C-alpha positions, 0 to 999 in steps of 0.5 A, a space after each residue: 057638560 056646562 063650561 064656564 064663561 070666560 071673562 071678555 077681557 083679554 089679559 096681553 101682556 107688551 111682548 104677546 100683543 108684540 107677537 101678535 103683531 108680528 105673527 100676524 104680518 108673518 101669517 100672511 106674507 106667508 100665505 101670499 107667498 104660497 098662494 102664488 106658488 098654487 096660481 102659477 102651478 094651477 095655470 101651468 096645470 091648465 095649460 098643459 093638462 099635466 104636472 111633473 112630479 116636482 110640481 105636484 109636490 110643489 103644489 101640495 107643499 104650498 096648499 099644506 102651508 097656506 092651510 097651517 098659516 091660516 090655522 096656526 094664525 087663528 089658534 095662536 092669536 085666540 091663545 094670546 088674546 083670549 087663552 081661556 077660550 082655548 080649552 072650553 069650546 070643541 070649535 078651537 079644539 078642532 082649530 087646535 086639530 086642523 093646525 096640527 094636520 096642516 103642519 104634519 101635512 107641511 113636514 112630510 111633504 117637505 120631507 117628500 121634496 127633499 127626497 125627490 131632489 135627492 134621488 133626481 139630482 144625487 148621483 150614486 151608483 148603488 142598484 136600490 139607488 138606481 133602481 129608485 131613481 127610476 121609479 121615483 116619478 111613480 111613487 110621488 102620488 102614493 108618497 103624497 098620499 100616505 103623507 096625507 093620510 099619516 097626517 090626519 092620523 096624528 090631527 085625530 089623535 091630537 084632537 083626541 088628546 085634548 078631548 081627554 085633558 078637558 074630561 078629565 078636568 071637568 069630571 075629576 069632583 071628588 078627592 077620591 077618584 082624583 088621584 086615579 083619573 090623574 094616572 090615567 090621563 096622564 098615561 095617555 097624554 104621554 102616549 100621545 106626546 110620545 106619538 106626536 114627536 115620533 111624528 114630527 122626529 120621522 120626518 126630520 130624520 127622513 129630510 135630514 138623511 135625504 138632504 146629507 146625501 144630497 150635499 154629499 153627492 154635489 160635494 163630490 161632484 164639485 170636487 170631481 169638477 175641479 180636478 177635471 177644470 169642468 167650466 167654473 159656470 157649472 161649479 157655481 151652480 153646483 155651490 149655489 144648490 150646496 148653498 140652499 141645501 145647506 140653508 134648508 137643513 139649517 131652518 128644518 133643523 131649528 123648525 125641528 127643535 121649536 116643535 120639540 120645545 112646544 111639546 116638552 112645554 105644552 103644558 106650561 104658562 106661555 112665556 117670552 120664549 114660546 112667544 118667541 118660537 111661535 114666531 119662528 114657526 109661522 115664519 118658517 113656511 114662508 121663508 122656505 116657500 120664498 127660497 124654493 121659489 127663487 131656486 125653481 126657474 118657472 116660479 123665479 120667471 113668474 115672480 120676476 114678471 109680476 114684479 116688473 109689470 107692478 113696477 111698470 105699473 107704479 112709474 106710470 102713476 
């Protein structure tokens, strides 16, 4: 199977070049932020010889986001600078599949983290919820394993989709079989797009319901504290927690809408809206992880310690 050689010169628009610069900054900043989370947790793992369930989820989340930003940056860089390379070489199809795998891993592990917080923090009297609260620590490793298996399956589906599109374009040589092959490709592409969208929707719904239940529990607890005249410090902590969960929910909802847009207009030519969506999708892993750092006392303490050391070194010079 011969592939035509793409032109060596790129045809980059002004906003395309700007998007490359912004995405590069976002990707490398996000990789550093998540690398910090991974390093802190790995050091704690070596010292304590164990990690709790929350740290296990954060560790896997940090690793998946580093991979996501690395693969996504490479794919977006090539797709914007040299777009004609995307559907030609199998290496780039593998890069796109790895990006899709890392993205699903990021989404499902994020949903696991929100679900874990909901079960641990929320206070409901339902018997099934009480059962989950007692068993959640044992369930976390299996949930993470299931998330990775599902992400791997979706990465394989995405690679198969790209293979089908390319082979259909290369084998449609005659006018007689063009219509029949076009129908077959459309059915395959639709089923693959449906599976991709279903995976995004399932992870979003898991995150959404966990966040809503957690918000409701925190709000109800805050109301109870107001009526019983409890300490303002505890109430302030609940208000901060509600703001954090609400910010996560808003960010995740925008991220889900952007992913759906990418699926619906996957075959369309790059435009300013698509590039703006790509910029947001690259910013989400870093910004969300930064909020997680300041929501975790251990990570926040390590970050402040590093910043204070850097500040001392700067003033000493």
